[in-house]
N, C-alpha and C positions, 0 to 999 in steps of 0.2 A: 166603319173601322172596327167596331165591336164585333159585328157579325163575321167579318172577314179575318178576325184574329190579329189585326194590326196592333191592337192594344189588349191589355189583360182584363177585359170586362168594363162595366160602367163605372166601377170604382177604381180604375187605374189612376194612380196619383198624378199622371201627366194630363189628365182630362180636366176641363173646367166644369165638370158636373159637381153637384153638392157632395155626392158620395165620394168622388175622386178627391175633392178638396179636403174632406174630412179624413180620408185615409192618408193623405199627404201630411196632414198635421195642422191644417189651417184651423183657426179658432173662429167661432161665431162672432166674437167681439171684433176681430180683425176685419171680417167681411162687412160688418155693420159700420165700422169706422170708415172703411173705404167708400161705402155707399153714401154716408153722410157727407164726406168731403168732396165727392164728385158732383153731388147734387142731382137735380132733375132738369132736363132741357126738353124743349119741344121738338128739336131736330135730333136725328141719330148722330152719335158721335163715337169716337174711338179713344180709349184711354190706355196708355202704355201699361203693360203688366208690371213694370218696375214700380209703379205707384202702389199697386196692390201689395207687392212684396215689401214696400216701405211700411205700409200700415201693419203688415204682419210682424215685421221686425219690432216695430214700436210696441205692439201688444205683447209679444213673447219676451221681450226684454224685461218687462215688468213681472211676468208670471213664471217663466221657465227656470227650473233649477239648473245650476251650473254643475257640470261634471267634466272629467277628463277622459278623452278617448283618442286613440291613435289609429288613423285609417290605413296608412301604409307604414307598417312598423319597421324601424331600424333598431337593432340591438345596441344598447349602450352599456358598457361595463365601467364602473368606478373602481379603478385599481386599488386605491388606498382606503376604500371603505371596508370595514370588517366583514369577512365572509360569515354568512349565517345570521347577521344582525338585521333586525327589522324595526323600523321606527314608524310612528304614526304622526301625521301632521293634520292640524285643523284647517279645513278648507271651507270657504264661505259658500253657502248654498245659493244666495242671490244678493249681490250688493245693492240692488234696487229695493229690496224688501228686508227691513231690519228685523222682522219677525221670523224670517226663514231659517235662521240658525246656522249651524255649521255641521260638518260631518268629518269622520276620520278617514284619511287616505294613507294606505301603507306605502312605505318606502324601503327599498333594499338595494343591494349592490348591483344587480342587473335590472335595467329598465328598458322600456321601449320609447323611442321618440319618433316623430315623423321623418320620413326619408328626406322631405324637402327642407327640413330644418338643419341639414348638414351639407356642406360643400367642401371639397378638397381645396378649391380655389374660390375666393370670394369675389363675385362680380361687384361693380359699383353699387352702393346703397344696400348691400346685403349684410345685415348685422347679426345673423344667426350663427350657429356653431361652425367654426373652421379650425384647422389645426393651429394651436397656439393661442386661440382666443378664449376669453372667459365670458360665460353667459350665466344667467340665472335659471334654475329649475323652479317652476311655480311652487310656492309655499315651502320650498326645501332649501337648497344650497346653491352657492356659486360653484360651477365646474369649469375646467379647462381641458380642451382636447389635446391629448399627447400622442395618440397613435391611431391608425386605422388598419383594419383587416379587409382583404379583398378576395373575391372569388378568382382562383387561378386561371380559369378558362375565360370568363367574361370580363374580368377586371372591375366588376361592380363592387362597391363598398358593402360589406356584409356586417361589419361590427365596428363600433367606434369606442376607443378607450379614453377615459378621462380621469382626472384627479379632482377631488373636492376639497373645499376649505371648510373644516368643521366649525370655524368661528362665524360662518355666515348662516347658521341654522335659522330657518324661518324666512330666508331670502333677503337679508340685509347684511351689509358689511359693517363691522364695528369701527373700521378705520375710515369709513365714509366713501370708499371708492365706488364708482358707478359702472354698470354694464349697460349695453345698448339693447339687449334682447332678453326676453323671458320666454322659455319654452315649456310647453305642457308635456306630460309624460305619464306612464303607468308602470307599476312594478311588474316585471315579467313573471315573478312567482305568483302574484295574486290576481293578475288581470284575467278578465273573462274574454273568451273569443266570441266575436259577433260578425254577422253579415250586415253590410251597410249598402243601401241602394241610393245611388246619386242620380237624381232626376234633373233633366234639363228641359228646355222648351221642346214641345212635341214637333213643331214645325220650324223649318229654316227661314221661312218668310215671316215678317212681322204681322202681315195680314194674310192668312191662308185662304181667304175668300177672293183675294185679288190674284187670279190665275190667268196664265196665258192661254190663248186659244189652243184647243186640242189637249189640254191638261186638266187635272182636277187637284183638289187639295192634297190627296194622298201622294201626289208626285213630289210634294215638298216636305215630306216627313223627314225629321232629323234622325239620321241613323245612329247618332250618339246621344239620344235623349235619355238613355238609361245605362248606367255603368254599375255593375255589381261587384263589390269588394268582399271577399269571403274570409279574409284572415285578419280582420281588424281586432283591436284589443281595447277594452273599456275597463274602467275601474270597478272593483267588486261591489260598490254600493248599488250597482244596477242589476244585481242578481235577481231581484224581485220586481223589476220594471214591468208594468202592466200595459197591454195594448192600448194605444191612444194617449199614453203619457208622453209629455213633451219635455225635452231637455235642451240646454245649450251645451254643446261640446265646445269647451273653451278654445278660442282662436279659430274655430272651424265653421260653426254655424249652428242652426237649430235642427233638431232631429226628433222624430216621433216613432214610438214603438209600433211596428206593423202588426196586424192581426195574425200574420204567419209566425210571429215570434212565440217561443216556448221557453220554459226553464232550461231545456237542454240546448236550445239554439236561439240566441237573441237576434232579432232582425230589426233594423232601424231604417226609416226613410228620411232622407234629408229634406226638410221642409223648405229651408231657404239658407243660403250661405251668408256669412258675415261679410262686411266690406273688408277687402284685403288689399292693403297698400302695396305690398310686394307683387301680388298678382297683377295689379294695375301697371306697375313699372315694367314687368316682363311683357305684358301685352303691348305697351307702347313701343318697346324695343323691336318686337316682331313686325310691327307696322312700319 
């Protein structure tokens, strides 16, 4: 596959080579933990890759700094927030590490949120932003959607308008009212543009060596094993992120800075996704 150009070299993050795992963002500690837990047997055996990913999440949960990044940006305008005003909120670097400290995150009138965090009509068990609903912005305020703007040709939502409650600064309400969802965000004025590479399994078959007669493993390559997003936005604290550094993008997963990254163009590889309850619900419906 390397020689035929089906993957991008021996260190392609989809390959189970050590160089590929390293570039993807796997840690030596996660691989050792995996090996310790599966043990040694006299007979050959197969272990689900999900267990390796479990060991990786367990390790990165302890060591990875939390940041906010938006992969598919949707513009959000807070109509009653003062134009030109900028605030800073203290964000926790890692709740699992008391020594990790905090960082400052800028907040302004125009933000970006994830496209999937807004729906015009809420399906059952969807608790994110919809017209008329109040949600929390992580570390910031409660907001309520009051209007949407759409593309005249396609009908797609291009901008969401909200109002905010100044009394909820920091993310809590003084009157004790509760919201069911907390969204991550970045300030449009301060966010950095980034490329994010979303990797999936290289093969469609669980065991690519189990092939039918007249075929080989390459016939079962997953055509969707790599998705490249070029217009992502990340918080400004990542301006000096170095290749090999690992972060948790809150609510999205763990990401590693790729060697292709530069100060002019940040490039991140998704190491592994977080468990997503809503994605699980959607998948069950499709079935």
